[in-house]
VEXBAMI-624908 format. One record per atom (N, C-alpha, C, O, CB): x, y, z; residue in three letters; residue number from 0; atom name. Coordinates in steps of 0.001 Angstrom, whole numbers, plus 500000, padded with zeros to 6 digits. Glycine has a CB too. Layout:
(atom (X, Y, Z), Ala, NUM, CA)
...
//
This chain:
(atom (597982, 249135, 728062), Met, 0, N)
(atom (597177, 250313, 727347), Met, 0, CA)
(atom (598259, 251351, 727127), Met, 0, C)
(atom (598311, 251993, 726078), Met, 0, O)
(atom (595853, 250975, 728290), Met, 0, CB)
(atom (599233, 251534, 728246), Arg, 1, N)
(atom (599588, 252328, 728571), Arg, 1, CA)
(atom (601838, 251558, 727779), Arg, 1, C)
(atom (602848, 252154, 727403), Arg, 1, O)
(atom (598794, 252604, 730386), Arg, 1, CB)
(atom (601540, 250409, 727910), Ala, 2, N)
(atom (602589, 250102, 727119), Ala, 2, CA)
(atom (602702, 249874, 726059), Ala, 2, C)
(atom (603615, 249108, 725750), Ala, 2, O)
(atom (603038, 249454, 727362), Ala, 2, CB)
(atom (601616, 250567, 724744), Ala, 3, N)
(atom (601396, 250474, 723957), Ala, 3, CA)
(atom (601271, 251637, 723431), Ala, 3, C)
(atom (601377, 251803, 722216), Ala, 3, O)
(atom (600777, 249801, 723950), Ala, 3, CB)
(atom (601001, 252714, 724368), Ala, 4, N)
(atom (601325, 254170, 724300), Ala, 4, CA)
(atom (603472, 254179, 723958), Ala, 4, C)
(atom (604346, 254334, 723105), Ala, 4, O)
(atom (600639, 255013, 726266), Ala, 4, CB)
(atom (603350, 254045, 724605), Leu, 5, N)
(atom (605138, 253461, 723943), Leu, 5, CA)
(atom (605371, 253502, 723678), Leu, 5, C)
(atom (606203, 254388, 723478), Leu, 5, O)
(atom (605920, 252921, 723588), Leu, 5, CB)
(atom (605113, 252609, 723119), Lys, 6, N)
(atom (605649, 251637, 721909), Lys, 6, CA)
(atom (605727, 252926, 720788), Lys, 6, C)
(atom (606785, 253461, 720459), Lys, 6, O)
(atom (604367, 250092, 721380), Lys, 6, CB)
(atom (604809, 253186, 720438), Ala, 7, N)
(atom (603938, 253431, 719831), Ala, 7, CA)
(atom (604569, 255953, 719751), Ala, 7, C)
(atom (604539, 256906, 718974), Ala, 7, O)
(atom (602222, 252471, 720900), Ala, 7, CB)
(atom (604860, 255703, 720741), Gly, 8, N)
(atom (605785, 257050, 721205), Gly, 8, CA)
(atom (607388, 256422, 720866), Gly, 8, C)
(atom (608387, 257135, 720774), Gly, 8, O)
(atom (605539, 257537, 723249), Gly, 8, CB)
(atom (607382, 256014, 720823), Ala, 9, N)
(atom (609258, 255874, 720649), Ala, 9, CA)
(atom (609364, 254990, 719413), Ala, 9, C)
(atom (610511, 254648, 719121), Ala, 9, O)
(atom (610255, 254932, 722175), Ala, 9, CB)
(atom (608206, 254487, 718502), Thr, 10, N)
(atom (608115, 254360, 716995), Thr, 10, CA)
(atom (608314, 255493, 716145), Thr, 10, C)
(atom (608973, 255510, 715105), Thr, 10, O)
(atom (606899, 253894, 716644), Thr, 10, CB)
(atom (607401, 256869, 716917), Val, 11, N)
(atom (606935, 258037, 716178), Val, 11, CA)
(atom (608031, 258518, 716279), Val, 11, C)
(atom (608543, 258902, 715228), Val, 11, O)
(atom (605802, 258885, 716581), Val, 11, CB)
(atom (608869, 258695, 717658), Leu, 12, N)
(atom (609861, 259303, 717106), Leu, 12, CA)
(atom (611621, 258461, 716894), Leu, 12, C)
(atom (612629, 259166, 716846), Leu, 12, O)
(atom (609820, 260547, 718016), Leu, 12, CB)
(atom (611665, 257533, 716834), Thr, 13, N)
(atom (612498, 256776, 715798), Thr, 13, CA)
(atom (612176, 256892, 714287), Thr, 13, C)
(atom (613088, 257261, 713547), Thr, 13, O)
(atom (612408, 255355, 716112), Thr, 13, CB)
(atom (611124, 256648, 713833), Val, 14, N)
(atom (610534, 257657, 712500), Val, 14, CA)
(atom (611855, 258782, 712454), Val, 14, C)
(atom (613060, 258901, 712233), Val, 14, O)
(atom (608639, 258663, 712930), Val, 14, CB)
(atom (610661, 259460, 712830), Ala, 15, N)
(atom (611170, 261062, 712539), Ala, 15, CA)
(atom (612127, 261534, 712807), Ala, 15, C)
(atom (612253, 262756, 712718), Ala, 15, O)
(atom (610610, 261958, 712982), Ala, 15, CB)
(atom (613321, 260586, 713307), Thr, 16, N)
(atom (614326, 261181, 714209), Thr, 16, CA)
(atom (614993, 260351, 712495), Thr, 16, C)
(atom (615572, 261176, 711789), Thr, 16, O)
(atom (614694, 260615, 716365), Thr, 16, CB)
(atom (614933, 259078, 711969), Thr, 17, N)
(atom (615813, 258813, 711195), Thr, 17, CA)
(atom (615327, 259703, 709693), Thr, 17, C)
(atom (616204, 259668, 708829), Thr, 17, O)
(atom (615942, 257192, 711187), Thr, 17, CB)
(atom (614116, 260438, 709329), Val, 18, N)
(atom (613575, 260881, 708188), Val, 18, CA)
(atom (614474, 262425, 708525), Val, 18, C)
(atom (615195, 262722, 707572), Val, 18, O)
(atom (611668, 260789, 708076), Val, 18, CB)
(atom (614547, 263488, 709773), Met, 19, N)
(atom (614900, 264770, 709873), Met, 19, CA)
(atom (616945, 263690, 709367), Met, 19, C)
(atom (617802, 264129, 708599), Met, 19, O)
(atom (614310, 265858, 711953), Met, 19, CB)
(atom (616975, 263005, 709777), Ser, 20, N)
(atom (618458, 262803, 709708), Ser, 20, CA)
(atom (618504, 262450, 708288), Ser, 20, C)
(atom (619640, 262821, 707992), Ser, 20, O)
(atom (619122, 261653, 710737), Ser, 20, CB)
(atom (618032, 262012, 707324), Ala, 21, N)
(atom (617986, 261427, 706386), Ala, 21, CA)
(atom (617801, 263198, 706144), Ala, 21, C)
(atom (618747, 263727, 705560), Ala, 21, O)
(atom (617008, 260043, 706094), Ala, 21, CB)
(atom (617084, 263762, 706404), Leu, 22, N)
(atom (617081, 264875, 705200), Leu, 22, CA)
(atom (618571, 266051, 705824), Leu, 22, C)
(atom (619017, 266904, 705056), Leu, 22, O)
(atom (615045, 265916, 705148), Leu, 22, CB)
(atom (618862, 265961, 706553), Tyr, 23, N)
(atom (620119, 267007, 707226), Tyr, 23, CA)
(atom (621360, 266324, 706270), Tyr, 23, C)
(atom (622423, 266944, 706235), Tyr, 23, O)
(atom (620478, 266783, 709382), Tyr, 23, CB)
(atom (621261, 265300, 705645), Val, 24, N)
(atom (622723, 264446, 704966), Val, 24, CA)
(atom (622525, 264717, 703545), Val, 24, C)
(atom (623484, 264812, 702780), Val, 24, O)
(atom (622847, 262526, 705217), Val, 24, CB)
(atom (621022, 264875, 703075), Thr, 25, N)
(atom (620735, 265327, 701796), Thr, 25, CA)
(atom (621363, 266596, 701297), Thr, 25, C)
(atom (621926, 266644, 700204), Thr, 25, O)
(atom (619417, 265450, 701717), Thr, 25, CB)
(atom (621222, 268036, 702432), Ala, 26, N)
(atom (620827, 268944, 702509), Ala, 26, CA)
(atom (622564, 269414, 701941), Ala, 26, C)
(atom (622957, 270268, 701146), Ala, 26, O)
(atom (619986, 269258, 703886), Ala, 26, CB)
(atom (623345, 268300, 702869), His, 27, N)
(atom (624613, 268864, 703367), His, 27, CA)
(atom (625893, 267750, 702424), His, 27, C)
(atom (627031, 267436, 702773), His, 27, O)
(atom (624629, 268718, 705405), His, 27, CB)
(atom (625312, 267472, 701476), Leu, 28, N)
(atom (626481, 266549, 700725), Leu, 28, CA)
(atom (627756, 267005, 700246), Leu, 28, C)
(atom (628143, 268174, 700257), Leu, 28, O)
(atom (625998, 266010, 699562), Leu, 28, CB)
(atom (628301, 266131, 699878), Lys, 29, N)
(atom (630111, 266165, 699870), Lys, 29, CA)
(atom (630225, 266757, 698467), Lys, 29, C)
(atom (629659, 266323, 697464), Lys, 29, O)
(atom (631102, 264384, 700001), Lys, 29, CB)
(atom (631168, 267979, 698556), Asn, 30, N)
(atom (632329, 268932, 698118), Asn, 30, CA)
(atom (632962, 267934, 697497), Asn, 30, C)
(atom (633114, 266874, 698104), Asn, 30, O)
(atom (633246, 269755, 699232), Asn, 30, CB)
(atom (633472, 268096, 696106), Pro, 31, N)
(atom (634419, 267291, 695738), Pro, 31, CA)
(atom (635212, 267495, 694413), Pro, 31, C)
(atom (635796, 266861, 693534), Pro, 31, O)
(atom (633862, 266162, 695761), Pro, 31, CB)
(atom (634777, 269167, 694918), Ala, 32, N)
(atom (636625, 270303, 695511), Ala, 32, CA)
(atom (636720, 270593, 695802), Ala, 32, C)
(atom (637240, 271708, 695748), Ala, 32, O)
(atom (637532, 271071, 695441), Ala, 32, CB)
(atom (636115, 269631, 697024), Ala, 33, N)
(atom (636631, 271005, 698677), Ala, 33, CA)
(atom (637912, 269674, 698376), Ala, 33, C)
(atom (637880, 268471, 698119), Ala, 33, O)
(atom (635191, 271180, 701204), Ala, 33, CB)
(atom (639529, 271273, 698699), Pro, 34, N)
(atom (640549, 270422, 699375), Pro, 34, CA)
(atom (640853, 269709, 700857), Pro, 34, C)
(atom (640664, 270157, 701988), Pro, 34, O)
(atom (641418, 271086, 699231), Pro, 34, CB)
(atom (641341, 268557, 700463), Leu, 35, N)
(atom (641679, 267583, 702125), Leu, 35, CA)
(atom (642699, 267673, 702257), Leu, 35, C)
(atom (643404, 266670, 702141), Leu, 35, O)
(atom (641481, 266019, 702400), Leu, 35, CB)
(atom (643282, 268984, 702578), Gln, 36, N)
(atom (644645, 269312, 702418), Gln, 36, CA)
(atom (644537, 270215, 701913), Gln, 36, C)
(atom (644470, 270305, 700688), Gln, 36, O)
(atom (645490, 268598, 701863), Gln, 36, CB)
(atom (644453, 271795, 703245), Pro, 37, N)
(atom (644126, 273038, 703097), Pro, 37, CA)
(atom (645886, 273946, 703374), Pro, 37, C)
(atom (646619, 274033, 704359), Pro, 37, O)
(atom (642711, 273353, 704310), Pro, 37, CB)
(atom (645952, 274329, 702349), Thr, 38, N)
(atom (647418, 275379, 701892), Thr, 38, CA)
(atom (647964, 275769, 703426), Thr, 38, C)
(atom (647253, 276081, 704380), Thr, 38, O)
(atom (646911, 277220, 700804), Thr, 38, CB)
(atom (648857, 275706, 703410), Val, 39, N)
(atom (649730, 276368, 704556), Val, 39, CA)
(atom (649806, 277881, 703785), Val, 39, C)
(atom (649807, 278028, 702563), Val, 39, O)
(atom (651494, 275484, 704883), Val, 39, CB)
(atom (649890, 279353, 705150), Leu, 40, N)
(atom (649724, 280555, 704851), Leu, 40, CA)
(atom (650977, 280860, 704604), Leu, 40, C)
(atom (651262, 281241, 705739), Leu, 40, O)
(atom (649073, 281315, 705721), Leu, 40, CB)
(atom (652182, 281021, 703858), Arg, 41, N)
(atom (653634, 281806, 704408), Arg, 41, CA)
(atom (653381, 283389, 705676), Arg, 41, C)
(atom (652883, 284513, 705615), Arg, 41, O)
(atom (654522, 282550, 702581), Arg, 41, CB)
(atom (654069, 282549, 706673), Ser, 42, N)
(atom (654270, 284315, 707045), Ser, 42, CA)
(atom (655886, 284873, 706891), Ser, 42, C)
(atom (656914, 284259, 706604), Ser, 42, O)
(atom (653790, 284649, 708936), Ser, 42, CB)
(atom (655642, 286318, 707212), Ala, 43, N)
(atom (656675, 286851, 707633), Ala, 43, CA)
(atom (657637, 286788, 708117), Ala, 43, C)
(atom (658621, 287005, 707409), Ala, 43, O)
(atom (656575, 287244, 707947), Ala, 43, CB)
(atom (657827, 286481, 709469), Gly, 44, N)
(atom (658175, 285749, 710643), Gly, 44, CA)
(atom (657499, 285878, 712099), Gly, 44, C)
(atom (656328, 286092, 712414), Gly, 44, O)
(atom (659446, 286022, 710785), Gly, 44, CB)
(atom (658644, 285672, 712866), Ser, 45, N)
(atom (657929, 285274, 713737), Ser, 45, CA)
(atom (657543, 286737, 714845), Ser, 45, C)
(atom (657552, 287774, 714182), Ser, 45, O)
(atom (658732, 283990, 714332), Ser, 45, CB)
(atom (657312, 286905, 715931), Ser, 46, N)
(atom (656836, 288354, 716951), Ser, 46, CA)
(atom (657439, 287782, 718421), Ser, 46, C)
(atom (657324, 286864, 719233), Ser, 46, O)
(atom (654658, 288721, 717087), Ser, 46, CB)
(atom (657864, 288506, 718256), Thr, 47, N)
(atom (658451, 288767, 719958), Thr, 47, CA)
(atom (657706, 289328, 720573), Thr, 47, C)
(atom (656976, 290073, 719918), Thr, 47, O)
(atom (659650, 289561, 720287), Thr, 47, CB)
(atom (657554, 289303, 721604), Val, 48, N)
(atom (656236, 290571, 722713), Val, 48, CA)
(atom (657607, 289904, 723615), Val, 48, C)
(atom (658263, 288864, 723542), Val, 48, O)
(atom (653648, 290071, 723356), Val, 48, CB)
(atom (657628, 291535, 724777), Ala, 49, N)
(atom (658614, 291543, 725397), Ala, 49, CA)
(atom (657138, 292065, 726693), Ala, 49, C)
(atom (656363, 292988, 726443), Ala, 49, O)
(atom (660156, 292544, 724741), Ala, 49, CB)
(atom (657055, 290991, 728344), Gly, 50, N)
(atom (656303, 291107, 729063), Gly, 50, CA)
(atom (657031, 290790, 730509), Gly, 50, C)
(atom (658113, 290202, 730535), Gly, 50, O)
(atom (655253, 290405, 728601), Gly, 50, CB)
(atom (656575, 291083, 731327), Pro, 51, N)
(atom (656965, 291106, 732898), Pro, 51, CA)
(atom (657618, 289853, 733678), Pro, 51, C)
(atom (658314, 289774, 734690), Pro, 51, O)
(atom (655677, 291375, 733661), Pro, 51, CB)
(atom (657210, 289120, 732973), Gly, 52, N)
(atom (657866, 287366, 732310), Gly, 52, CA)
(atom (658552, 287176, 731532), Gly, 52, C)
(atom (658733, 285970, 731365), Gly, 52, O)
(atom (657148, 286441, 731726), Gly, 52, CB)
(atom (659147, 287861, 730830), Gly, 53, N)
(atom (659632, 287518, 729679), Gly, 53, CA)
(atom (659876, 287541, 728494), Gly, 53, C)
(atom (658744, 287386, 728035), Gly, 53, O)
(atom (659522, 287140, 729610), Gly, 53, CB)
(atom (660631, 287633, 727527), Thr, 54, N)
(atom (659295, 287369, 726444), Thr, 54, CA)
(atom (658738, 286026, 725912), Thr, 54, C)
(atom (658884, 284827, 726152), Thr, 54, O)
(atom (659603, 288007, 725156), Thr, 54, CB)
(atom (658118, 286711, 725181), Leu, 55, N)
(atom (657395, 286054, 724230), Leu, 55, CA)
(atom (657983, 285936, 722681), Leu, 55, C)
(atom (658189, 286902, 721948), Leu, 55, O)
(atom (656139, 286724, 724251), Leu, 55, CB)
(atom (658253, 284274, 722277), Thr, 56, N)
(atom (657921, 284472, 720313), Thr, 56, CA)
(atom (657079, 283846, 720404), Thr, 56, C)
(atom (656749, 282905, 721125), Thr, 56, O)
(atom (658894, 283942, 718930), Thr, 56, CB)
(atom (656569, 284515, 719427), Leu, 57, N)
(atom (655706, 283621, 718423), Leu, 57, CA)
(atom (656039, 283507, 716861), Leu, 57, C)
(atom (656535, 284406, 716181), Leu, 57, O)
(atom (654288, 284154, 718467), Leu, 57, CB)
(atom (655671, 282228, 716423), Gly, 58, N)
(atom (655703, 282299, 714941), Gly, 58, CA)
(atom (655026, 281081, 714683), Gly, 58, C)
(atom (655030, 280232, 715576), Gly, 58, O)
(atom (657152, 282408, 714233), Gly, 58, CB)
(atom (654270, 280781, 713289), Pro, 59, N)
(atom (653695, 280074, 713315), Pro, 59, CA)
(atom (653915, 278685, 713087), Pro, 59, C)
(atom (654991, 278132, 712860), Pro, 59, O)
(atom (653134, 280498, 712898), Pro, 59, CB)
(atom (652537, 278075, 713189), Ser, 60, N)
(atom (652293, 276766, 714002), Ser, 60, CA)
(atom (652376, 275802, 713217), Ser, 60, C)
(atom (652607, 274683, 713674), Ser, 60, O)
(atom (651052, 276616, 714687), Ser, 60, CB)
(atom (652148, 276078, 711344), Val, 61, N)
(atom (651825, 274863, 711078), Val, 61, CA)
(atom (653030, 275348, 709915), Val, 61, C)
(atom (653246, 276379, 709277), Val, 61, O)
(atom (650091, 274316, 710794), Val, 61, CB)
(atom (653787, 273758, 710044), Gln, 62, N)
(atom (654584, 273810, 709376), Gln, 62, CA)
(atom (654306, 272959, 708093), Gln, 62, C)
(atom (653676, 271910, 708224), Gln, 62, O)
(atom (655557, 273596, 710077), Gln, 62, CB)
(atom (654941, 273536, 706297), Pro, 63, N)
(atom (654629, 272643, 705549), Pro, 63, CA)
(atom (655634, 271742, 704938), Pro, 63, C)
(atom (656697, 272206, 704525), Pro, 63, O)
(atom (653983, 273173, 704768), Pro, 63, CB)
(atom (655374, 270547, 704862), Ser, 64, N)
(atom (655747, 269295, 704274), Ser, 64, CA)
(atom (655880, 268812, 703275), Ser, 64, C)
(atom (655539, 269601, 702394), Ser, 64, O)
(atom (655324, 268674, 704487), Ser, 64, CB)
(atom (656351, 267493, 702731), Asp, 65, N)
(atom (657133, 267339, 702049), Asp, 65, CA)
(atom (655742, 265915, 700928), Asp, 65, C)
(atom (655682, 265351, 699836), Asp, 65, O)
(atom (658793, 266957, 703041), Asp, 65, CB)
(atom (654566, 266094, 702849), Val, 66, N)
(atom (654412, 264568, 702895), Val, 66, CA)
(atom (653482, 264827, 701724), Val, 66, C)
(atom (653024, 265933, 701437), Val, 66, O)
(atom (653793, 263691, 704406), Val, 66, CB)
(atom (653201, 263455, 700945), Gln, 67, N)
(atom (651942, 264210, 699445), Gln, 67, CA)
(atom (650462, 264012, 700269), Gln, 67, C)
(atom (649923, 263574, 701286), Gln, 67, O)
(atom (651837, 262847, 697351), Gln, 67, CB)
(atom (650242, 264790, 698810), Pro, 68, N)
(atom (648828, 265227, 699930), Pro, 68, CA)
(atom (647532, 264200, 699715), Pro, 68, C)
(atom (647273, 263860, 698561), Pro, 68, O)
(atom (648112, 267053, 699508), Pro, 68, CB)
(atom (646874, 263800, 700605), Val, 69, N)
(atom (645585, 263127, 700899), Val, 69, CA)
(atom (644262, 263113, 700191), Val, 69, C)
(atom (643405, 263977, 700376), Val, 69, O)
(atom (645288, 263512, 701957), Val, 69, CB)
(atom (644101, 261853, 699173), Thr, 70, N)
(atom (643169, 262743, 697903), Thr, 70, CA)
(atom (642221, 261229, 698192), Thr, 70, C)
(atom (641512, 261029, 697205), Thr, 70, O)
(atom (644123, 263209, 695711), Thr, 70, CB)
(atom (642073, 260370, 699041), Ser, 71, N)
(atom (640786, 260051, 700144), Ser, 71, CA)
(atom (641197, 259443, 700896), Ser, 71, C)
(atom (642260, 258951, 701276), Ser, 71, O)
(atom (639581, 259371, 699832), Ser, 71, CB)
(atom (639291, 259567, 701312), Thr, 72, N)
(atom (639472, 259127, 702912), Thr, 72, CA)
(atom (638725, 258050, 703344), Thr, 72, C)
(atom (638056, 257959, 704372), Thr, 72, O)
(atom (639084, 260202, 703892), Thr, 72, CB)
(atom (638894, 257269, 702496), Tyr, 73, N)
(atom (637580, 255617, 702544), Tyr, 73, CA)
(atom (639275, 255256, 703067), Tyr, 73, C)
(atom (640453, 255475, 702782), Tyr, 73, O)
(atom (636411, 254425, 700380), Tyr, 73, CB)
(atom (637962, 254213, 704488), Ala, 74, N)
(atom (639133, 253321, 704610), Ala, 74, CA)
(atom (638070, 252554, 705613), Ala, 74, C)
(atom (637180, 253069, 706290), Ala, 74, O)
(atom (640839, 253990, 705213), Ala, 74, CB)
(atom (638433, 251177, 705502), Ser, 75, N)
(atom (637674, 250129, 705644), Ser, 75, CA)
(atom (637574, 249296, 706967), Ser, 75, C)
(atom (636832, 248315, 707024), Ser, 75, O)
(atom (638036, 249409, 704701), Ser, 75, CB)
//
């Protein structure tokens, strides 16, 4: 009797998880207009901050490149 209850509980949990996952996926469909490579903002320059231990120069961490933009994320 206990084994049957465990099997039934596991089956109900599996089916419920599958249904909830399917509902989540259909509610969050892919947006084909979304950019796969976001644009890089241009900075006016770097900032220098002086502190007791020395100076710290802050600048943009993302640099533009000449690489072709990603047009697909399909991988086999």
